TIKOLVO-14401 format. One record per atom (N, C-alpha, C, O): x, y, z; residue in one letter. Coordinates in steps of 0.001 Angstrom, whole numbers, plus 500000, padded with zeros to 6 digits. Layout:
N
XYZA...
//
This chain:
206
875809088131921376M875308086754921496M876098085855920549M876223086178919368M876640084721921042D877454083864920191D876588083083919205D875370082991919361D877250082517918176M876531081848917085M875770080631917578M874668080357917102M876348079887918537Y875671078698919061Y874370079074919737Y873342078431919526Y874415080120920553L873212080546921256L872153081010920271L870978080671920412L872568081790919267A871612082274918276A870968081116917526A869763081130917276A871771080109917165S871244078941916459S870275078157917326S869238077703916843S870604077990918608S869744077240919524S868414077936919720S867365077292919731S868454079262919878I867223080022920063I866345079916918829I865121079839918934I866976079911917652S866222079765916411S865502078432916367S864363078368915903S866140077357916841K865510076037916865K864280076043917761K863251075463917413K864383076690918900V863260076741919826V862092077492919214V860943077077919359V862373078585918536R861305079396917959R860575078667916848R859425078984916543R861242077686916236N860601076919915174N859786075752915702N859170075025914923N859775075561917028Q859030074479917650Q857710075009918206Q857566076220918367Q856737074135918507P855491074584919121P855775075331920410P856735075009921110P854941076344920745P855187077131921949P855115076289923206P854389075297923265P855879076699924215H855895075991925484H854841076552926415H854431077708926303H854418075717927321V853372076084928264V853989076810929451V855020076397929981V853342077897929860G853728078587931076G852680078347932139G851663077705931881G852921078857933331L851960078667934422L850589079205934055L849570078623934427L850559080315933327D849281080930932964D848511080111931938D847315080327931742D849195079165931276D848549078347930244D848006077030930779D847343076292930050D848277076729932037L847773075490932621L846278075583932890L845757076662933170L845593074448932805T844181074422933184T844083074561934705T845067074324935406T842918074939935221P842769075028936682P843122073720937380P843723073727938454P842746072594936765E843048071295937367E844556071038937397E845090070549938393E845237071373936295E846686071181936242E847393072091937244E848325071674937932E846939073321937313H847552074277938238H847405073806939682H848344073897940473H846219073303940018T845987072806941379T846887071619941692T847446071515942784T847019070716940703K847841069517940903K849325069868941061K850048069214941812K849760070890940354L851179071228940356L851570072228941436L852755072408941717L850592072873942037E850877073980942955E851833073579944075E852821074269944326E851544072470944744Q852380072041945856Q853748071546945379Q854755071740946059Q853776070909944210V855041070428943651V855962071606943350V857147071588943683V855394072629942715I856193073807942379I856667074514943642I857818074942943725I855784074633944620Y856153075304945869Y857281074562946588Y858169075184947172Y857239073239946542K858224072439947285K859554072298946562K860613072346947188K859503072120945230Y860721071780944506Y861210072841943524Y862385072838943156Y860345073735943099H860697074639941998H860529076102942388H859821076843941706H861156076521943454K861033077905943918K861926078812943079K863105078998943380K861345079369942025V862091080286941169V861578081698941400V860480081905941918V862388082654941007G861991084045941166G862320084598942532G862211085804942755G862725083731943456E863119084217944768E864517084839944681E865329084434943850E864781085788945510T866075086458945509T867116085547946146T867197085450947371T867904084885945321I868971084018945808I870248084836945984I870848084851947059I870650085512944915S871845086341944917S871829087171943647S871350086694942618S872339088402943683P872397089219942461P873264088587941385P873152088941940211P874123087657941770S875022087024940804S874442085750940203S875115085074939425S873193085411940557K872542084207940038K871240084552939331K870663085616939559K870781083649938473C869447083775937890C868737082432938010C869380081386938113C867416082469937998T866600081263938108T865526081276937035T865153082332936524T865034080093936702S863949080003935728S863277078644935849S863770077755936544S862141078491935162M861383077243935186M860750077026933819M860223077957933211M860808075786933343V860236075414932049V859246074277932268V859513073353933036V858102074347931591I857046073337931722I856796072684930365I856728073370929346I856659071361930353Q856452070619929106Q855340069588929266Q855400068745930161Q854317069651928399H853299068604928336H853837067436927510H854483067642926483H853571066222927957I853990065035927222I852827064050927174I852264063694928208I852473063613925968K851359062682925800K851847061246925984K851835060438925056K852272060961927200A852758059623927558A852609059456929059A852636060445929791A852451058219929537P852343057987930982P853618058416931705P854702058357931125P853506058843932953P854681059334933686P855765058289933898P856943058639933972P855400057012933998D856411055977934208D857393055909933039D858588055684933234D856882056104931829I857750056098930655I858679057301930684I859880057172930451I858122058465930970V858917059696931016V859973059613932120V861133059962931905V859567059153933287W860473059066934424W861627058106934145W862733058301934649W861377057082933354G862441056148933014G863617056831932338G864767056454932564G863341057832931511Y864411058593930866Y865029059604931827Y866252059735931889Y864200060311932570V864689061376933446V865596060831934549V866624061429934865V865211059689935135R865955059159936285R867288058510935895R868103058200936764R867508058307934609A868737057645934149A869893058643934179A870323059146933141A870384058917935382F871453059898935579F872717059513934818F873505060381934442F872910058237934594D874095057762933885D873927057761932375D874864057416931654D872748058140931878K872505058161930434K871764059445930028K870696059358929421K872293060615930341P871596061862930006P871474062094928509P870579062810928061P872377061486927725Q872340061676926280Q871108061051925641Q870841061282924462Q870351060262926403A869131059654925861A868133060715925415A867402060512924446A868100061847926117Y867165062901925700Y867762064304925730Y867095065265925346Y868996064435926174K869601065764926242K870477066012925024K871359065219924692K870206067139924367H870984067523923198H872420067866923594H872714068139924758H873299067844922603F874663068364922718F875581067517923605F876716067919923859F875121066357924082I875966065497924914I876535064363924059I875793063604923435I877854064267924045K878524063222923270K878608061921924050K878359060845923506K878960062022925334S879100060820926154S878986061175927625S879060062343928006S878802060143928453C878707060328929899C879476059202930584C879261058025930294C880364059572931486K881155058599932236K880909058791933724K881069059892934249K880521057720934397M880297057802935834M881644057818936555M882489056949936341M881827058822937414K883070058965938176K883027058161939468K884068057772939999K881828057913939971T881660057102941180T880676055984940883T879681056196940190T880948054800941402R880080053651941162R879655053027942490R880415052997943457R878425052533942506H877897051903943710H877305050550943333H876830050365942213H877333049618944257D876806048277943996D875329048309943638D874848047460942887D874607049293944178T873168049393943931T872846050255942718T871677050536942454T873871050679941975G873637051506940803G873792052980941119G874555053359942007G873063053809940384V873125055258940583V872366055638941851V871201055277942018V873026056361942734V872413056791943992V872750058254944230V873622058815943566V872054058870945182V872360060249945550V873832060344945950V874328059541946741V874513061329945395G875949061474945609G876778060973944445G877971061265944373G876169060215943521S876884059750942335S877334060947941500S876632061954941410S878511060822940892I879079061909940096I879322061419938675I879836060321938463I878949062246937707R879152061917936301R879987063008935630R879982064166936049R880701062607934581E881422063554933736E880811063501932342E880876062480931657E880226064604931942V879551064692930649V880478065373929648V881046066427929934V880627064768928476T881406065361927393T880454065942926364T879541065264925892T880674067202926023V879789067917925102V880288067731923674V881492067600923452V879378067719922708I879766067553921309I880638068721920867I880528069824921403I881502068478919892S882442069497919440S881712070638918744S880617070462918210S882339071806918760G881773072969918096G880965073865919000G880490074913918561G880795073478920266L880038074289921212L880991074971922189L882126074526922365L880528076064922834P881378076781923794P881443076055925138P881222076660926187P881744074768925100A881850073943926309A882548072645925920A882538072252924754A883156071979926908E883823070704926647E883337069611927585E882918068542927141E883397069882928885T882990068877929863T882192069515930991T882243070727931203T881458068677931707S880713069128932883S880743068017933927S880409066871933627S881141068353935148I881160067405936260I879916067661937102I879719068771937597I879072066636937270E877763066839937892E877486065785938963E877829064614938801E876864066217940055R876546065312941165R875037065182941340R874308066173941308R874581063950941524L873160063688941766L872806064108943195L873367063588944160L871879065046943320E871499065595944620E870229064955945179E870077064839946395E869323064541944302M868053063944944737M867575062957943691M867657063226942492M867074061808944143L866464060820943251L865318060176944011L865519059234944777L864112060695943794D862921060247944518D862001059523943544D861254060158942799D862055058193943551D861243057413942617D859759057481942949D858923057357942054D859424057673944199E858019057737944585E857361059012944062E856255058973943523E858043060127944226R857490061416943775R857967061792942381R857510062783941812R858884061005941831R859457061240940497R860120062624940424R859749063463939603R861078062834941277V861824064091941310V863320063783941286V863807062944942044V864038064475940404L865490064335940306L866132065710940355L865611066672939791L867271065795941036S868029067041941082S869510066735940925S870015065750941464S870205067600940173F871656067475940085F872294068862940153F871650069878939889F873571068874940512K874319070121940628K875631070004939880K876304068975939948K875995071063939163V877266071103938452V878378071468939436V878310072492940116V879395070618939498L880521070845940405L881688071543939727L882459072246940380L881821071351938417G882940071942937691G882899071537936234G881879071062935733G884031071732935555G884088071429934136G884414072666933325G884657073739933878G884417072511932020E884729073613931113E883472073980930332E883161073368929310E882761074977930822H881501075400930215H881092076741930807H881819077315931618H879917077243930396R879468078570930819R878552078533932040R878394079549932717R877956077400932330L876922077348933366L877503076893934706L877299075753935124L878217077780935363M878857077440936629M877834077407937766M876912078220937824M878028076429938676N877137076245939830N875673076064939415N874749076454940129N875500075463938246Y874147075179937758Y873525074091938631Y874146073054938864Y872313074319939111C871587073339939917C870183073198939355C869464074187939215C869793071979939036S868524071717938354S867654070767939165S868151069846939813S866347071006939118V865360070089939700V864324069772938628V863757070682938023V864077068494938394T863083068061937412T862056067175938095T862407066207938770T860780067513937916S859699066678938451S858830066180937305S858535066915936363S858425064917937404V857578064266936403V856220064039937054V856102063265938004V855195064719936538N853904064783937229N852789064149936405N852587064495935241N852069063216937026E850983062507936350E849718063347936311E849331063958937307E849083063369935150M847806064048934959M846826063065934327M847235062052933759M845539063363934425K844506062508933844K843626063317932898K843165064408933236K843400062760931700E842441063353930786E841028063005931242E840835062177932132E840046063649930617I838648063401930976I838298061924930810I837539061369931605I838851061290929778K838572059879929524K839410058954930409K839333057732930281K840200059531931297G840956058715932231G842351058335931793G843088057713932557G842734058697930572R844074058369930103R845107059263930785R844859060443931033R846253058688931078A847296059440931780A848189060187930790A848532059667929728A848551061391931150Y849587062128930440Y850493062758931486Y850258062606932685Y851515063456931046T852546063926931960T852834065404931755T852827065899930628T853086066098932844I853650067444932787I854996067408933500I855083067060934678I856034067770932771V857376067842933349V857684069294933691V857495070193932871V858154069506934900V858590070834935332V860083070757935619V860529069913936397V860851071635934994E862287071698935267E862658073123935643E862391074061934892E863268073282936797S863715074593937256S865211074545937516S865792073474937695S865824075720937532Y867268075763937760Y867683077105938360Y866959078096938273Y868857077107938966S869557078333939330S870975078206938804S871519077104938743S871580079332938420V872910079287937818V873599080630938012V872946081672938080V874928080594938102D875695081834938192D875607082600936881D875604082001935806D875536083914936969I875579084766935782I877046084963935406I877806085519936199I877465084522934212P878876084659933832P879293086122933749P878483086992933426P880545086380934039A881078087740933925A880911088240932498A881228087534931542A880414089456932364G880211090036931041G878853089753930442G878546090238929353G878027088973931134N876679088665930657N875644089195931636N875928089380932820N874446089436931130T873348089877931976T872532088673932431T872695087562931927T871654088922933392S870758087865933862S869867087373932728S869644086170932594S869356088295931908E868472087909930809E869204087074929770E868639086115929244E870456087422929462E871231086642928497E871490085228929016E871389084251928274E871822085140930292T872076083827930893T870818082978930907T870857081791930583T869699083591931285K868416082894931322K868015082430929921K867517081317929755K868229083277928919M867877082912927549M868684081701927086M868149080794926448M869968081697927411F870833080584927018F870409079287927709F870217078262927054F870265079340929035A869912078129929791A868510077642929442A868289076440929290A867562078570929313D866196078192928934D866178077478927592D865448076505927403D866987077969926663T867038077362925333T867471075905925413T866866075038924782T868513075635926185V869004074265926330V867948073381926993V867695072267926534V867333073873928070V866312073091928782V865119072806927871V864618071682927841V864667073804927137K863509073622926256K863792072584925171K862955071728924885K864973072669924574L865324071682923553L865372070273924138L864920069316923509L865918070153925335N865981068840925980N864592068287926274N864332067109926033N863701069123926790L862353068656927128L861540068344925879L860676067468925905L861808069051924788Q861152068714923525Q861548067309923082Q860706066521922651Q862843067006923193K863302065668922804K862759064616923759K862394063522923330K862701064935925058L862119064012926036L860678063690925673L860260062534925749L859917064704925281A858526064490924878A858453063595923643A857621062691923564A859330063858922691Q859307063094921441Q859577061614921670Q858829060765921184Q860638061295922406I860988059884922581I860017059182923530I859763057987923379I859479059903924493S858504059296925411S857211058969924684S856631057903924892S856758059881923831E855527059656923083E855700058531922074E854778057743921861E856871058448921449M857139057338920526M857145056011921275M856601055021920788M857749055986922441N857795054776923259N856401054372923705N856060053189923717N855596055367924074S854234055092924533S853377054516923415S852569053616923644S853555055039922206T852788054555921056T853177053130920691T852332052322920305T854472052831920818A854971051506920439A854617050431921456A854526049252921112A854416050837922715S854168049841923761S852701049466923858S852329048639924690S
//
């Protein structure tokens, strides 16, 4: 295991535990069941050369605030760690649309340099975004991610959010499925932790 991966995993372990499907309340599970079935089909046999996983994050902020960060395909560095900059390779008069391509530059010192990514889905009504990695210099080849931002209600009627992010990715040569999953899960978890932090700060300030 490389030093970057070990350091990232250590950061995750020092954070509050993440919620799994078994940790959801019956109401949350019922609300998310159809969303997960439609957009986050993990664990299915895609190919022996790929692995899949899903991460769930509670956020104490309304979904509109959270979705504002998630849908900003041209500004992933707003909540994603390790990104130095993002340059849009394709531009449209209406802004970011399905088919838009971005080039992400990773901060120095990591086992990656750039990632070329295409927006596959942007559904503002259902708050679902998907992107696919087309190329670049990094370990996560053919990475495809789906993120859904789901509104929940507390007993007192206040809104909070559950974000579900799932992915599939090629297993790099020389690595196992578990090693690949551990690496990708670590990055996703760190990103969703930061998303929760900035969304909750924004919600408190507004």
